[in-house]
C-alpha positions in Angstrom: 0.0 0.0 0.0 2.7 2.4 0.8 4.6 1.6 -2.4 1.4 2.3 -4.5 0.9 5.5 -2.6 4.4 6.7 -3.5 3.7 6.5 -7.2 0.7 8.9 -6.8 2.9 11.6 -5.3 5.1 14.0 -7.0 8.9 13.3 -6.8 9.4 16.2 -4.3 6.6 15.1 -2.0 7.7 11.6 -2.3 11.2 12.5 -1.0 9.8 14.5 1.9 7.5 11.6 2.7 10.3 9.1 2.7 12.4 11.4 4.9 9.6 11.9 7.4 8.9 8.1 7.4 12.6 7.4 8.1 12.7 9.8 11.1 9.6 8.2 12.6 11.0 4.8 12.2 14.3 5.9 13.7 12.5 7.5 16.8 10.4 4.3 17.3 13.5 2.2 17.3 15.5 4.5 19.5 12.8 5.2 22.2 11.3 2.2 23.8 8.5 4.4 25.3 7.1 4.8 21.9 6.9 1.1 20.8 6.9 -2.3 22.3 8.9 -3.7 19.4 12.2 -3.1 21.0 13.5 -4.4 24.4 12.9 -7.5 26.2 9.5 -7.7 27.9 7.1 -10.0 29.9 3.8 -11.4 28.9 1.7 -12.6 31.8 -1.4 -14.7 31.2 -4.1 -16.0 33.6 -4.6 -19.7 33.3 -8.2 -20.5 32.4 -8.0 -23.4 35.0 -7.4 -20.8 37.7 -10.0 -18.3 36.6 -12.7 -18.7 34.0 -13.9 -15.1 34.1 -12.2 -12.0 32.6 -10.0 -10.0 34.9 -10.1 -6.2 35.5 -7.3 -5.3 37.9 -3.5 -5.0 38.1 -0.9 -7.4 36.8 2.5 -7.5 38.3 5.9 -9.1 37.9 8.4 -9.1 40.7 12.1 -9.8 40.1 14.7 -10.9 42.6 18.2 -12.1 42.4 17.7 -15.1 44.7 15.0 -17.1 46.4 14.9 -17.3 50.2 12.1 -17.8 52.7 10.2 -15.2 50.7 9.0 -15.4 47.0 9.9 -12.4 44.8 6.4 -10.9 45.4 6.8 -11.1 49.1 10.2 -9.3 48.8 8.8 -6.2 47.2 8.4 -2.9 49.1 9.8 0.5 49.5 13.3 -0.9 49.9 12.6 -4.3 48.3 13.2 -6.0 45.0 12.0 -4.6 41.7 8.2 -4.6 40.9 6.5 -3.6 37.7 2.9 -3.5 36.9 0.1 -2.5 34.5 -3.7 -2.2 34.7 -5.9 -4.6 32.8 -9.5 -4.4 31.8 -11.6 -7.4 31.1 -8.5 -9.5 30.3 -9.7 -12.8 28.9 -8.7 -16.2 30.4 -5.6 -17.3 28.5 -4.9 -13.8 27.1 -1.6 -11.9 28.1 -0.8 -8.6 29.6 2.5 -7.1 28.4 4.9 -5.5 30.9 7.7 -3.8 29.1 9.9 -0.7 29.4 7.0 1.7 29.4 5.7 0.2 32.8 6.4 2.2 35.8 8.4 0.2 38.4 10.2 0.5 41.7 13.0 0.8 42.8 14.0 0.5 39.1 11.5 2.7 37.2 11.9 1.0 33.8 12.8 -2.6 32.7 15.3 -0.9 30.3 17.4 -0.1 33.5 17.3 -3.8 34.8 21.0 -5.0 34.4 21.6 -8.0 32.3 21.8 -11.2 34.3 19.9 -14.1 35.7 17.0 -13.6 38.0 13.8 -15.1 39.5 10.6 -13.6 38.2 7.1 -14.2 39.6 3.7 -13.1 38.2 0.8 -11.9 40.2 -2.7 -10.6 39.4 -4.6 -8.4 41.8 -8.4 -8.7 40.9 -10.6 -5.6 41.2 -14.3 -5.3 41.8 -16.7 -2.7 40.3 -18.2 -0.4 42.8 -21.2 1.7 41.7 -21.3 4.0 44.5 -24.3 6.1 45.7 -22.4 9.3 45.3 -22.7 8.7 41.5 -19.1 7.5 40.9 -18.2 4.1 39.6 -14.7 2.9 40.6 -12.7 -0.3 40.4 -11.0 -1.4 43.5 -9.8 -4.5 45.3 -12.6 -6.0 47.4 -11.3 -7.1 50.8 -11.8 -10.9 51.3 -11.5 -10.7 55.2 -7.7 -10.8 54.9 -7.2 -7.2 55.8 -6.8 -5.5 52.3 -3.4 -7.0 51.5 -3.3 -7.9 47.8 -0.3 -10.1 48.3 -2.4 -12.6 50.3 -6.0 -11.9 49.4 -8.2 -14.8 48.6 -9.1 -15.0 44.9 -6.0 -13.2 43.7 -3.8 -15.2 41.3 -0.1 -15.9 41.1 2.5 -18.2 39.6 5.5 -19.9 40.9 8.9 -18.0 40.6 10.7 -18.8 37.3 14.4 -18.5 36.6 15.1 -16.2 33.7 18.0 -14.6 31.7 17.5 -11.0 31.2 19.0 -8.8 28.4 17.5 -5.3 28.0 18.9 -5.2 24.4 17.0 -8.4 23.5 13.6 -8.5 21.8 12.6 -11.7 23.2 9.5 -12.3 25.2 9.4 -14.0 28.6 6.0 -15.6 29.1 4.7 -16.2 32.7 1.5 -17.7 33.8 -0.6 -17.1 36.9 -2.1 -20.5 37.5 -2.7 -20.6 41.2 -5.5 -19.0 43.2 -5.1 -17.8 46.9 -7.5 -19.8 49.1 -10.1 -18.3 51.5 -9.1 -17.1 54.9 -9.9 -19.4 57.8 -10.9 -17.4 61.0 -9.7 -18.7 64.3 -12.1 -20.7 66.4 -13.9 -19.0 69.3 -13.5 -20.3 72.8 -14.7 -19.5 76.3 -12.6 -16.3 76.3 -12.6 -15.0 72.8 -15.7 -14.6 70.6 -16.1 -13.1 67.1 -19.0 -11.5 65.2 -19.2 -10.4 61.6 -22.1 -8.4 60.1 -23.0 -6.9 56.8 -23.3 -3.2 57.1 -26.5 -1.8 55.5 -25.1 1.8 55.6 -21.8 0.9 53.8 -23.4 -1.7 51.3 -25.7 1.0 50.2 -23.0 3.5 49.7 -20.6 1.3 47.9 -23.1 -0.7 45.9 -21.5 -4.0 47.0 -21.8 -6.0 50.3 -19.5 -4.5 52.9 -18.7 -6.4 56.2 -17.7 -5.2 59.6 -16.5 -7.5 62.5 -15.4 -7.5 66.0 -13.1 -9.9 68.1 -14.2 -9.8 71.7 -12.2 -10.7 74.8 -14.4 -11.5 77.7 -13.4 -10.8 81.3 -12.5 -13.5 83.8 -15.6 -15.5 85.0 -17.9 -13.7 82.6 -20.2 -16.8 82.1 -20.4 -17.1 85.9 -22.0 -13.7 86.2 -24.9 -13.8 83.7 -26.6 -10.7 85.1 -23.6 -8.4 85.1 -22.9 -5.7 82.5 -19.5 -4.4 81.9 -17.6 -1.4 80.8 -16.0 -1.9 77.3 -12.8 -0.8 75.8 -12.4 -0.6 72.0 -8.7 -1.2 71.1 -8.4 0.2 67.6 -5.7 -0.8 65.0 -5.0 -2.5 61.8 -7.1 -5.5 60.7 -6.5 -8.6 62.8 -8.6 -11.6 63.8 -6.2 -12.4 66.7 -7.5 -12.1 70.2 -7.3 -8.6 71.7 -4.1 -7.7 73.6 -2.4 -10.9 72.2 -4.4 -12.8 74.7 -3.5 -16.6 74.4 0.0 -15.9 73.2 2.7 -18.0 75.0 5.6 -15.5 74.7 6.2 -11.9 74.8 3.8 -9.1 75.8 0.9 -11.3 74.8 1.8 -13.9 77.3 2.2 -11.2 80.1 -1.2 -9.7 79.2 -2.8 -13.1 79.2 -1.7 -13.7 82.8 -2.7 -10.2 83.8 -6.2 -10.6 82.3 -6.9 -13.8 84.3 -5.5 -12.4 87.5 -7.5 -10.9 90.4 -6.0 -7.5 89.8 -7.4 -7.0 86.3 -10.5 -4.8 86.1 -13.5 -6.7 84.8 -14.1 -5.1 81.5 -14.7 -6.3 77.9 -11.9 -5.7 75.5 -12.7 -5.4 71.8 -10.8 -5.1 68.5 -12.9 -4.0 65.5 -12.5 -5.1 61.8 -13.5 -2.5 59.2 -11.3 -2.9 56.2 -12.3 -0.7 53.2 -11.6 -1.1 49.5 -8.6 1.1 50.0 -6.8 -0.3 53.1 -6.9 -2.9 55.8 -8.6 -0.3 58.1 -11.1 2.4 57.0 -9.7 4.9 59.7 -13.3 4.7 61.2 -14.6 8.1 60.1 -17.0 9.4 57.5 -15.0 10.1 54.3 -15.8 11.3 50.9 -13.9 8.4 49.3 -14.2 5.7 51.9 -17.8 6.3 52.7 -19.7 6.5 56.0 -17.6 4.2 58.1 -18.0 6.4 61.2 -21.7 6.1 61.1 -21.5 2.3 60.4 -19.3 1.7 63.4 -21.3 3.8 65.8 -24.7 3.0 64.6 -24.3 -0.7 63.5 -21.2 -2.4 64.7 -20.9 -1.1 68.2 -24.6 -1.7 69.1 -24.2 -5.2 67.8 -21.3 -5.9 70.0 -22.7 -4.3 73.1 -26.0 -5.9 72.7 -24.6 -9.4 72.3 -22.0 -9.2 75.0 -23.7 -7.5 77.9 -21.9 -4.1 77.9 -23.2 -1.2 80.0 -23.8 0.5 76.8 -23.3 4.1 77.9 -20.8 6.7 77.0 -19.2 6.9 80.4 -18.5 3.1 80.2 -17.4 3.0 76.6 -13.6 3.7 76.2 -11.0 3.9 73.5 -7.4 2.9 72.9 -5.1 2.0 70.1 -1.7 2.6 68.5 -0.5 4.1 65.3 -3.4 3.8 62.9 -5.4 2.8 65.9 -4.0 5.8 67.9 -5.3 8.2 65.3 -8.7 6.4 65.1 -9.2 6.4 69.0 -8.4 10.1 69.2 -10.5 10.9 66.1 -13.5 9.0 67.4 -13.3 10.7 70.7 -13.0 14.2 69.0 -15.5 13.6 66.3 -18.0 11.7 68.5 -17.6 13.4 71.9 -20.8 12.4 73.3 -20.4 8.7 72.4 -17.2 7.7 74.3 -15.9 8.3 77.8 -12.2 8.7 77.2 -9.3 7.8 74.9 -5.8 6.6 75.7 -4.1 7.0 72.3 -0.7 5.6 71.6 1.7 6.8 68.9 -1.1 8.2 66.6 -0.7 9.0 63.0 -0.4 12.7 62.3 -2.8 14.6 64.6 -1.6 18.0 63.1 -1.0 18.2 59.5 1.8 20.6 59.9 3.5 17.3 60.6 2.1 14.8 58.3 4.9 12.5 59.3 7.6 15.0 58.5 5.7 17.1 55.8 3.9 20.4 56.5 1.1 20.1 53.9 0.1 23.7 54.4 3.6 25.4 54.1 5.8 23.0 52.2 5.7 23.0 48.4 7.1 19.5 47.9 6.8 16.3 50.0 9.9 14.6 48.7 12.5 17.2 48.6 13.4 20.6 50.3 14.7 23.2 47.9 17.9 24.6 48.9 18.6 26.6 45.7 21.7 24.9 44.3 20.6 21.5 45.6 17.6 19.5 46.8 17.6 17.8 50.1 15.7 14.5 50.1 13.2 14.0 52.8 13.2 10.8 54.9 10.1 8.9 56.0 11.4 6.4 58.5 14.4 6.5 61.0 15.9 4.6 63.8 16.1 6.1 67.2 19.8 6.8 66.7 18.9 9.0 63.7 19.9 6.5 60.9 17.4 6.6 58.0 15.5 3.4 57.0 13.4 4.7 54.1 12.7 7.8 52.0 9.5 9.7 51.3 9.7 9.2 47.5 10.5 5.6 47.7 7.4 4.7 49.9 5.2 6.7 47.5 6.7 5.3 44.4 6.4 1.8 45.7 2.7 2.5 46.3 2.3 3.9 42.8 3.6 0.7 41.3 1.3 -1.4 43.6 -1.8 0.6 42.4 -2.5 3.9 40.7 -5.3 6.1 41.8 -4.6 5.4 45.5 -5.3 1.7 44.9 -2.1 0.4 46.5 -3.6 -0.7 49.8 -0.7 1.3 51.3 -0.4 3.9 54.0 0.0 7.1 52.1 -2.9 6.1 49.8 -5.4 5.4 52.7 -4.6 8.8 54.2 -5.6 10.4 50.8 -8.7 8.2 50.6 -9.6 9.1 54.1 -8.8 12.8 54.4 -9.3 14.1 50.9 -12.1 15.0 48.5 -13.1 13.0 45.6 -11.5 13.8 42.2 -13.4 14.0 38.9 -12.6 10.4 38.1 -14.2 9.1 41.3 -11.0 8.3 43.0 -9.2 10.3 45.9 -7.9 13.7 44.9 -4.2 13.5 45.7 -2.5 15.7 48.3 0.6 15.7 46.2 1.6 14.4 42.8 2.7 10.9 43.4 5.6 11.1 40.9 6.9 14.6 41.7 5.8 15.2 45.3 4.3 18.7 44.5 1.7 19.5 47.1 -1.9 20.6 46.2 -2.8 23.4 48.6 -6.5 23.2 47.8 -6.5 19.5 49.0 -4.4 20.5 52.0 -7.1 23.0 53.0 -9.8 20.4 52.8 -7.7 18.1 55.1 -7.4 20.8 57.6 -11.1 21.5 57.9 -12.2 17.9 58.1 -9.4 15.7 59.8 -6.7 17.9 61.3 -7.5 16.9 64.9 -5.4 19.6 66.7 -7.0 22.2 64.3 -10.5 21.0 65.0 -9.9 20.9 68.8 -8.7 24.5 68.7 -11.3 25.7 66.4 -14.1 24.1 68.3 -12.8 24.1 71.9 -15.6 26.3 73.2 -18.1 23.4 72.5 -15.7 20.5 72.5 -13.7 21.5 75.6 -16.5 20.9 78.2 -17.0 17.3 76.7 -13.3 16.4 76.3 -11.3 18.2 78.8 -10.5 15.0 80.9 -11.0 12.5 78.1 -7.8 12.9 76.0 -4.6 11.1 76.8 -1.7 10.5 74.3 1.6 8.5 74.6 4.4 8.6 72.0 8.0 7.8 71.8 10.0 11.0 71.3 12.2 9.3 68.6 9.1 7.9 66.8 10.2 6.0 63.7 7.9 8.0 61.4 8.3 11.4 63.2 4.8 11.1 64.7 6.0 12.7 67.9 6.1 16.1 66.3 2.4 16.4 65.7 1.7 15.3 69.3 4.0 18.2 70.4 1.8 20.6 68.6 -1.4 19.0 70.0 0.3 19.2 73.5 1.0 22.9 73.0 -2.6 23.7 72.3 -4.1 21.5 75.0 -1.8 22.9 77.7 -2.9 26.5 76.9 -6.5 25.7 76.4 -9.0 27.4 78.8 -12.7 27.3 79.8 -12.3 24.5 80.6 -8.7 23.5 81.1 -7.6 20.1 79.8 -6.7 17.6 82.6 -5.6 14.7 80.7 -1.9 13.5 80.1 0.5 13.5 77.2 3.6 11.3 77.8 6.8 11.2 75.8 9.4 8.4 76.1 12.9 9.6 75.3 14.7 7.6 72.4 11.6 5.4 72.0 10.6 4.4 68.5 7.2 3.6 66.9 5.0 2.4 68.6 6.0 3.1 72.2 3.2 3.3 74.7 2.1 2.0 78.1 0.9 -1.6 78.2 -2.7 -2.6 78.7 -1.7 -3.7 82.2 -0.9 -0.1 82.8 -3.8 1.6 81.1 -6.8 -0.6 82.0 -6.7 0.5 85.7 -6.7 4.1 84.5 -9.7 3.4 82.3 -11.5 1.7 85.2 -10.9 4.7 87.4 -12.4 6.9 84.6 -15.5 4.8 84.5 -15.9 5.1 88.3 -15.5 8.9 88.2 -18.1 9.4 85.6 -20.6 6.7 86.6 -23.9 8.3 87.7 -25.2 7.8 91.1 -26.9 4.4 91.4 -25.1 3.0 88.4 -24.6 -0.8 88.4 -21.2 -1.8 89.7 -21.5 -5.5 89.5 -18.5 -5.6 87.2 -16.2 -4.8 90.1 -16.1 -8.4 91.4 
């Protein structure tokens, strides 16, 4: 066809056309980003024997130099082995997805930069679900399968065994991998006389997401609970990441869990119910427990559905003065946020090493004043910003690497990672229905409009200071925070800013405590053995005259 067309052109036009065509061909051959014809690549197929339906989701290949106790997929992370990925839409069984030099990766951003050599490669497929939300947006995300929103171990996701390969970035050969295995369902631990579990479908969240959404609780009952069938108890909600293990590590035979188990069964432990909640969202292993433009009304679902279900089934006193909060890290933020945002629902919080409570220190980034999350501009150079440290000051990871690692695992805040859930929780919805980013994931440039939204809705120190006139009378003796002053993620700095406000607050004065442990990393805090007596004393102080005290046996 091209030859025939040439004969219809004038000689002058034909020469120009040939020159242009030559330039285009040269560019295609020299720049792999414009063509998949040059450079070695992977083609990953889903075996029809593993999944008969088309897949919409994300396809990965992980590459490692050696096999140890972990597979290449398990070795990936912000400081891990190379991972590359592409999205797929309705990929048919047996069809292949190509991962080539155009696919973004981490810590190597392009396959063209992977050195020649022998490696182990492993394919993986993260299956997405279609959510037609009640806010009018339709999004594709990974549905939690009660594993805690971890795509690497989520039931129904697909993978293949690691394969040894020879890699040559100058080669044009195709390395074909197949995902022919399916991750099996999660088996929940069995209940016993001390530990009970419930799981409910949330009507509130299912309506909002357009898919069935489940909430759960793992309940640790006090000593001799069954011997006192008429007693109702104070209840403590220990917030944190998704886990089906017993609260406090009860039943463990070593470490803090073993010490707590002995304490819980002793005569000195207050007779209270201790509960961990399970509320994974399509964005993370934990919803952060609040109403959110992207995550949906998890705060309403927890306070209106899950907690009433727990307290009705397990004989809690069921009143705010006997309903308490604690938790560490993510759970530290949730426990403080629930006390602040639902001040009439809880009787006090003892929050450990909470995520950023003041977004002037979102870890180490001031989202209001800084222009870039990854680098500090020093004129002639840029100083890279860390995200994780040891107590002695040595750096473990950098901001850009954590964020780029998440970007490979999932675009549009779909990695299931820490930075992405903060965007999904704190931020507004973007035009495409996914979270509007606080900063550009590639460059680190901060969006000040999004930062302003964060401040008004989820900056806990700001909200307390803004609304102290109404919140103060309800919260003055209900806020307690504990943090290591060398927190691995710099979370102590936001606590210092919260501390500064609370100590100067008036009408009323704050009477809780904030405690710092010198040189302590994440997640330092008092043990449950230390906190539970303080909680019991709080219940006794606020119990109305004539309230039942049968729990003090």
